[in-house]
VMD Tcl script that draws the C-alpha trace (Angstrom):
set ca {
  {6.97 21.83 -7.20}
  {3.43 22.09 -5.73}
  {2.72 24.25 -3.06}
  {2.17 22.04 -0.25}
  {-0.90 23.56 2.43}
  {-2.64 21.92 5.61}
  {-6.10 21.49 5.74}
  {-7.47 24.46 7.40}
  {-10.63 22.40 9.20}
  {-10.71 21.77 12.46}
  {-11.33 18.30 12.60}
  {-11.44 15.69 9.47}
  {-14.87 15.07 8.14}
  {-14.56 12.23 6.29}
  {-10.47 10.84 7.28}
  {-8.14 9.09 4.44}
  {-5.95 8.47 6.45}
  {-5.18 4.55 7.71}
  {-3.15 4.89 11.71}
  {0.46 4.27 12.07}
  {-0.35 1.10 14.02}
  {-2.42 -0.05 11.66}
  {0.47 0.35 9.13}
  {3.09 -1.28 11.68}
  {1.11 -4.43 11.69}
  {0.26 -4.90 8.29}
  {4.36 -5.43 7.83}
  {3.98 -8.05 10.64}
  {1.72 -9.83 8.56}
  {4.39 -9.92 5.68}
  {6.37 -11.81 7.96}
  {6.54 -16.08 7.76}
  {5.12 -17.40 11.37}
  {5.02 -13.87 12.94}
  {2.42 -12.62 15.35}
  {1.49 -8.09 15.50}
  {1.10 -7.69 19.04}
  {-0.63 -3.59 19.45}
  {0.08 -2.22 22.31}
  {-2.99 -0.53 23.56}
  {-6.78 -0.68 23.91}
  {-8.92 -3.78 22.82}
  {-10.88 -1.47 20.82}
  {-8.28 0.07 18.76}
  {-6.40 -3.73 17.42}
  {-10.18 -4.22 16.36}
  {-10.51 -1.54 14.89}
  {-7.76 -2.80 12.67}
  {-8.70 -6.45 12.75}
  {-12.12 -5.06 10.87}
  {-10.16 -2.69 8.27}
  {-7.87 -6.07 7.62}
  {-10.74 -8.67 7.69}
  {-12.92 -6.18 5.18}
  {-9.73 -5.81 3.37}
  {-8.38 -9.08 2.37}
  {-11.58 -10.61 3.03}
  {-9.55 -13.46 5.48}
  {-9.27 -13.99 9.19}
  {-6.40 -11.67 10.45}
  {-3.64 -13.08 13.37}
  {-2.98 -9.75 15.58}
  {-3.49 -9.36 19.79}
  {-3.51 -6.42 21.96}
  {-1.71 -6.50 25.08}
  {-5.72 -5.15 26.01}
  {-5.14 -1.54 28.15}
  {-7.69 -0.54 30.30}
  {-8.43 2.94 32.21}
  {-6.85 1.37 35.31}
  {-2.89 0.79 33.74}
  {-3.43 3.35 31.01}
  {-3.31 5.70 34.39}
  {-1.07 3.05 37.02}
  {1.64 2.00 34.46}
  {0.93 -0.56 31.74}
  {4.16 -2.63 31.71}
  {3.16 -5.85 33.78}
  {0.75 -5.84 30.87}
  {3.46 -5.98 27.97}
  {5.08 -8.56 29.46}
  {2.51 -10.76 30.90}
  {0.67 -10.28 26.69}
  {4.00 -11.46 25.62}
  {4.04 -14.03 27.84}
  {1.02 -15.29 26.72}
  {1.47 -15.31 23.03}
  {4.44 -16.98 23.51}
  {3.09 -20.03 25.44}
  {0.01 -20.03 23.38}
  {1.14 -19.83 20.28}
  {5.03 -19.89 19.63}
  {5.64 -17.24 16.97}
  {8.50 -17.20 15.64}
  {8.49 -13.32 15.41}
  {6.15 -10.80 17.36}
  {5.65 -7.30 16.12}
  {5.47 -5.72 19.64}
  {3.64 -1.73 18.45}
  {2.84 1.27 20.46}
  {-0.29 3.12 19.61}
  {-1.77 6.06 20.56}
  {-2.83 6.08 24.32}
  {0.36 3.25 25.23}
  {2.30 6.57 23.62}
  {-0.18 9.55 25.55}
  {0.27 7.51 28.43}
  {4.50 7.34 28.46}
  {5.25 3.89 27.99}
  {9.44 2.32 27.47}
  {8.57 -0.15 24.36}
  {12.28 -1.05 25.02}
  {12.27 -1.64 28.79}
  {9.12 -3.51 28.48}
  {11.41 -5.63 26.51}
  {13.50 -6.11 28.24}
  {11.49 -6.37 31.62}
  {9.97 -9.98 29.33}
  {13.03 -10.91 28.79}
  {14.42 -10.62 32.58}
  {11.52 -12.48 33.70}
  {11.22 -15.66 30.76}
  {14.69 -16.05 29.97}
  {13.07 -19.68 28.63}
  {11.89 -17.31 25.04}
  {14.83 -16.07 23.67}
  {14.46 -17.93 20.78}
  {11.63 -15.22 20.23}
  {12.14 -12.31 18.24}
  {10.43 -9.00 19.97}
  {10.41 -6.51 17.98}
  {9.54 -2.45 19.17}
  {7.96 -0.53 16.38}
  {6.49 2.96 18.24}
  {3.76 4.18 16.19}
  {1.82 6.49 17.64}
  {-1.49 6.83 15.65}
  {-2.00 10.66 16.44}
  {0.89 11.14 13.73}
  {1.47 10.12 9.93}
  {-0.38 7.40 8.43}
  {-0.48 3.13 7.68}
  {2.24 4.46 5.24}
  {4.82 6.02 8.00}
  {3.56 3.39 10.49}
  {4.62 0.70 7.79}
  {7.83 2.04 7.06}
  {8.65 3.14 10.81}
  {7.94 -1.24 11.54}
  {10.62 -2.21 8.08}
  {13.03 -0.42 9.66}
  {12.83 -1.49 13.26}
  {12.30 -5.28 11.78}
  {15.86 -4.35 9.95}
  {17.31 -2.85 12.85}
  {16.63 -6.46 15.26}
  {16.74 -9.19 11.86}
  {19.64 -8.32 10.05}
  {23.26 -8.55 11.52}
  {26.02 -6.25 10.47}
  {28.18 -7.81 8.43}
  {30.91 -7.89 5.27}
  {29.50 -10.18 3.56}
  {27.68 -8.63 0.35}
  {27.67 -9.54 -2.46}
  {28.49 -13.19 -0.81}
  {25.17 -14.88 -2.70}
  {25.50 -13.12 -6.07}
  {21.98 -14.69 -7.18}
  {19.86 -12.61 -4.52}
  {19.05 -9.73 -4.05}
  {17.04 -7.60 -1.38}
  {13.23 -5.89 -2.20}
  {12.14 -3.66 -0.48}
  {8.08 -2.55 -0.54}
  {6.22 -0.29 0.44}
  {2.79 -0.06 1.94}
  {1.34 0.71 -1.25}
  {1.80 -2.52 -3.23}
  {-1.06 -5.19 -3.11}
  {0.66 -8.95 -3.20}
  {-0.73 -8.98 -6.68}
  {1.98 -6.50 -7.15}
  {5.12 -8.93 -5.08}
  {3.55 -11.27 -6.64}
  {4.77 -8.44 -10.41}
  {7.69 -8.01 -9.28}
  {9.00 -11.59 -7.55}
  {8.24 -12.71 -11.29}
  {9.91 -9.94 -13.10}
  {13.19 -10.93 -10.81}
  {12.78 -14.29 -11.31}
  {12.75 -13.56 -15.58}
  {16.59 -12.41 -14.59}
  {17.37 -15.53 -13.00}
  {17.73 -13.84 -9.69}
  {15.71 -14.75 -6.36}
  {14.08 -12.19 -4.90}
  {14.19 -11.18 -1.08}
  {10.93 -9.13 -0.18}
  {10.52 -7.59 2.44}
  {7.52 -7.58 4.15}
  {6.35 -10.32 1.96}
  {2.47 -10.02 1.60}
  {2.47 -12.42 -2.18}
  {2.98 -14.69 0.09}
  {1.12 -13.95 3.78}
  {-1.98 -12.38 2.18}
  {-2.87 -13.54 -1.46}
  {-5.94 -15.40 0.03}
  {-5.26 -18.66 -0.55}
  {-6.20 -21.80 1.08}
  {-4.29 -22.80 3.68}
  {-4.33 -26.44 4.10}
  {-3.90 -26.82 7.68}
  {-7.16 -24.33 8.21}
  {-6.84 -21.74 10.56}
  {-3.76 -20.50 11.56}
  {-3.40 -17.75 15.26}
  {0.50 -16.79 13.57}
  {0.67 -15.55 9.45}
  {1.28 -17.77 7.16}
  {3.51 -17.12 4.17}
  {5.85 -14.64 3.94}
  {9.60 -13.84 4.48}
  {11.25 -16.08 7.13}
  {13.07 -14.80 9.90}
  {16.37 -16.26 8.36}
  {15.84 -15.51 4.87}
  {15.90 -11.81 6.94}
  {18.63 -12.18 8.33}
  {20.83 -13.32 5.29}
  {19.85 -10.34 3.57}
  {23.26 -9.12 4.27}
  {24.83 -10.97 1.58}
  {22.66 -10.44 -1.25}
  {24.39 -8.47 -4.44}
  {22.07 -5.31 -4.03}
  {18.80 -4.55 -2.93}
  {15.62 -2.88 -4.95}
  {13.74 -0.31 -2.90}
  {10.55 0.72 -4.03}
  {8.58 3.74 -3.04}
  {10.21 7.12 -0.91}
  {8.44 5.66 2.13}
  {11.27 2.95 2.13}
  {14.20 5.34 1.11}
  {14.99 5.62 5.52}
  {14.95 1.30 5.69}
  {17.19 1.57 2.73}
  {19.46 4.23 4.48}
  {19.57 1.63 7.45}
  {20.10 -1.79 5.57}
  {22.85 -0.13 3.59}
  {24.57 1.38 7.22}
  {24.27 -2.50 8.17}
  {25.22 -4.44 4.98}
  {27.13 -1.58 2.75}
  {25.01 -3.96 -0.25}
  {24.14 -0.54 -2.60}
  {21.12 -0.51 -3.75}
  {18.78 0.93 -6.44}
  {15.24 3.61 -5.91}
  {12.94 3.73 -8.04}
  {9.63 5.93 -6.51}
  {7.00 3.45 -8.03}
  {6.81 0.86 -11.00}
  {3.80 2.68 -12.86}
  {4.04 3.46 -16.49}
  {7.10 2.84 -18.53}
  {9.95 5.27 -17.64}
  {9.69 3.70 -13.73}
  {8.97 0.10 -15.28}
  {12.33 0.57 -18.12}
  {14.37 2.31 -15.62}
  {13.33 -1.01 -12.83}
  {14.45 -3.57 -15.80}
  {17.93 -2.02 -16.38}
  {18.75 -2.48 -12.82}
  {18.22 -6.22 -13.26}
  {20.34 -6.12 -16.38}
  {22.60 -4.25 -14.39}
  {22.94 -6.73 -11.73}
  {22.20 -10.08 -13.51}
  {24.14 -9.23 -16.26}
  {21.41 -10.38 -18.34}
  {19.76 -9.21 -21.72}
  {15.82 -8.46 -21.70}
  {13.69 -11.65 -21.73}
  {11.63 -11.65 -24.73}
  {8.12 -11.72 -22.53}
  {8.71 -8.71 -20.45}
  {9.66 -6.72 -23.70}
  {6.56 -8.51 -25.30}
  {4.60 -6.85 -22.26}
  {6.11 -3.63 -23.22}
  {5.55 -3.58 -26.23}
  {1.40 -4.16 -25.10}
  {2.00 -1.29 -22.72}
  {3.29 1.34 -25.63}
  {0.41 0.17 -27.70}
  {-1.84 0.84 -25.18}
  {-1.21 4.32 -24.02}
  {-1.55 4.62 -28.09}
  {-5.01 3.07 -27.90}
  {-5.91 5.74 -24.70}
  {-4.45 8.41 -25.95}
  {-7.97 10.23 -26.82}
  {-9.89 9.50 -23.54}
  {-7.08 10.30 -21.16}
  {-5.16 13.32 -22.98}
  {-7.31 15.84 -21.04}
  {-8.57 14.02 -18.16}
  {-9.17 15.99 -15.53}
  {-8.05 14.01 -12.91}
  {-8.83 13.88 -8.58}
  {-6.47 11.97 -6.87}
  {-6.95 11.79 -2.66}
  {-3.98 8.77 -1.23}
  {-0.88 8.18 1.06}
  {2.13 10.26 -0.48}
  {3.94 7.12 -2.21}
  {0.80 5.99 -4.25}
  {-0.11 9.84 -5.05}
  {3.09 10.10 -6.14}
  {3.26 7.65 -8.03}
  {0.01 8.13 -9.36}
  {0.05 11.37 -10.11}
  {3.52 10.91 -12.50}
  {1.60 7.81 -14.51}
  {-1.18 9.78 -15.43}
  {0.39 13.13 -16.36}
  {2.79 10.53 -18.68}
  {-0.66 9.96 -20.19}
  {-1.49 13.17 -20.67}
  {-3.50 13.79 -18.08}
  {-4.09 16.99 -15.38}
  {-4.13 16.02 -11.94}
  {-6.61 19.38 -10.74}
  {-7.14 17.52 -7.31}
  {-4.38 16.55 -4.90}
  {-4.59 15.18 -1.30}
  {-2.45 13.63 0.78}
  {-3.12 11.84 4.41}
  {-0.28 13.16 5.53}
  {3.48 15.34 5.21}
  {5.90 13.43 3.50}
  {9.06 15.10 2.00}
  {7.94 13.21 -1.17}
  {4.94 15.14 -2.02}
  {7.23 17.77 -3.06}
  {8.03 16.12 -6.39}
  {3.75 15.24 -7.65}
  {2.75 16.63 -10.74}
  {0.19 19.12 -9.56}
  {0.10 22.92 -8.82}
  {-0.81 21.82 -5.49}
  {-1.25 19.62 -2.88}
  {-3.49 19.35 1.05}
  {-3.17 17.67 3.42}
  {-6.41 16.60 4.48}
  {-9.54 13.99 4.30}
  {-11.99 13.06 1.37}
  {-14.25 15.94 2.34}
  {-11.06 18.06 0.97}
  {-10.97 15.56 -2.59}
  {-14.39 16.48 -3.18}
  {-14.35 20.12 -2.87}
  {-11.52 20.49 -4.58}
  {-12.63 17.80 -7.33}
  {-16.19 19.74 -7.62}
  {-14.25 23.03 -8.41}
  {-11.66 22.33 -11.29}
  {-14.95 20.02 -12.40}
  {-12.41 17.06 -12.54}
  {-13.47 13.80 -15.36}
  {-12.76 10.62 -12.51}
  {-11.40 9.96 -8.99}
  {-8.45 8.33 -7.97}
  {-8.91 7.15 -4.52}
  {-9.73 4.25 -2.07}
  {-13.60 2.58 -1.04}
  {-14.41 5.40 1.46}
  {-14.42 7.98 -1.57}
  {-17.33 5.70 -2.85}
  {-20.37 8.32 -1.67}
  {-17.94 11.01 -2.31}
  {-17.87 10.30 -5.95}
  {-21.37 9.35 -6.36}
  {-22.83 12.43 -4.49}
  {-19.93 14.57 -7.65}
  {-21.78 11.95 -10.32}
  {-17.93 10.56 -11.19}
  {-16.38 7.37 -12.18}
  {-14.33 6.29 -8.47}
  {-11.36 3.49 -9.35}
  {-10.28 2.04 -5.89}
  {-6.62 2.16 -5.37}
  {-5.29 2.29 -2.11}
  {-6.10 0.94 1.74}
  {-8.94 0.02 2.37}
  {-10.44 -1.51 -1.01}
  {-14.03 -2.92 1.35}
  {-16.20 -2.92 -1.54}
  {-14.20 -4.53 -4.16}
  {-13.50 -8.15 -4.41}
  {-10.26 -8.79 -5.83}
  {-9.19 -5.84 -5.22}
  {-6.32 -7.09 -2.77}
  {-4.47 -8.55 -4.84}
  {-5.05 -6.52 -8.66}
  {-1.66 -5.61 -9.15}
  {-1.33 -2.37 -11.03}
  {2.54 -1.83 -11.32}
  {5.03 -3.43 -14.24}
  {4.21 -2.96 -17.55}
  {1.07 -5.46 -17.48}
  {-0.05 -3.86 -14.36}
  {0.20 -0.35 -15.78}
  {-1.05 -1.54 -19.22}
  {-4.34 -2.95 -17.37}
  {-5.20 0.62 -14.83}
  {-4.62 2.73 -17.88}
  {-7.26 0.29 -19.58}
  {-9.49 1.29 -16.75}
  {-8.97 4.16 -16.27}
  {-10.12 4.85 -20.37}
  {-12.74 2.73 -20.06}
  {-14.68 4.89 -16.64}
  {-13.47 7.45 -18.51}
  {-15.48 6.99 -21.47}
  {-17.95 5.08 -20.26}
  {-18.75 9.28 -18.22}
  {-18.02 11.79 -21.24}
  {-18.96 9.60 -24.53}
  {-22.39 9.11 -24.16}
  {-24.80 10.94 -26.33}
  {-28.17 12.21 -24.98}
  {-30.54 10.83 -27.89}
  {-32.49 13.90 -29.34}
  {-35.85 13.98 -29.16}
  {-38.30 15.86 -31.40}
  {-40.74 18.54 -30.73}
  {-43.16 15.63 -31.56}
  {-41.97 13.10 -29.76}
  {-44.94 11.46 -27.35}
  {-43.15 10.39 -25.05}
  {-42.36 6.68 -25.68}
  {-41.16 4.82 -22.15}
  {-37.75 3.59 -23.12}
  {-38.68 -0.32 -22.42}
  {-42.01 -0.26 -25.68}
  {-38.74 1.86 -27.66}
  {-36.99 -0.99 -27.23}
  {-39.31 -3.64 -27.48}
  {-40.80 -2.19 -30.60}
  {-37.68 -1.61 -32.07}
  {-37.36 1.98 -32.23}
  {-34.11 3.71 -33.12}
  {-32.76 7.03 -30.18}
  {-30.51 8.23 -33.32}
  {-31.88 12.19 -34.03}
  {-35.60 11.46 -35.81}
  {-38.28 14.31 -36.94}
}
mol new
graphics top color blue
foreach p $ca { graphics top sphere $p radius 0.5 }
foreach p [lrange $ca 0 end-1] q [lrange $ca 1 end] { graphics top cylinder $p $q radius 0.2 }
display resetview
């Protein structure tokens, strides 16, 4: 178990974590015809919207109750009732995610009472589901806010039932915040290969994969898991749970439905993928399809091919706890040494991170540690770009946000194929830096510019 310590700095110099309200909003973006509504100041929601737009390169449906200094002091419950009424009248969403922010929590909002007041004032909108989520941004990170939203969705929309297993070809899948739309698509295809149907919560693959919609811009989410599918989750034969942040939501779903579940820390690497494949064999009763066997063989071969650049490589990783656990486990299995592990927030899963020490801190902590331990490569989100440049190290972009990488939001890094692609990315970054040999220059060299050497066909190999 690693030593887990908090950064001793008095403030975040280069923030790593993203707020809980943003994570909760992300979860609701994976529901069909839904609208996240953040209860807080207008600037807080604008901040979330900018991050999402830069990451997904898409317009983002997101609303705010627009608290100001007056209602912050006098009480903002009427703002919530008015905002819900306006949203219902103008947009007619099927589900509204009502998410508190740090300002609302500091003000002392009773979000459940706000929902009751709305129901009493506007009974004509009883058909619109309102899912309240307490997600103060003074605590946690994007991952924990996302998990809180999934737990609230299960509590609000999944009824208690004893009909588990009635649909023998259906499995529930709880996916973590570290999954991209491409990752979700990979999981769905994986399950379909065994003759099963996946009910994914939340389903960002259908809503945030960057598709062009024939209807044009929508004020609500397009795609995602429907409310009726969520209600029917109690009829599935099993639940597949990915990422430790989803384990508490899995406990809630099991308590309401009694459906057995299979839990996986991640789906990166041979061992984790094999465990997931075996679970699908057990659930479906089908043999492993040929194409999945083929994908496994390709990953195994890639591990042999990339052994030399990755064996002994010194890696620095900074991420939310789930992604940190996934990457450190995968890299350690490839023979790399995790010299720096920085998490954005506290989580029980950090005790299983394969590193000597885990620092709960920011990107400045990661940069200092990577320099001290002579790291060869950094794994972090796009905010680490300048850190990597200052250190002269390659950066594998992973996590949220990825604002300077087109297609990064839909890149799959899980499964046999995704793990293989990630392996090649890592190896290529390391080879480009570590295997470059400066040309030998004789003491008699006259300083011919490189451009003239190329034009004249002069080689830069050792010469005398």
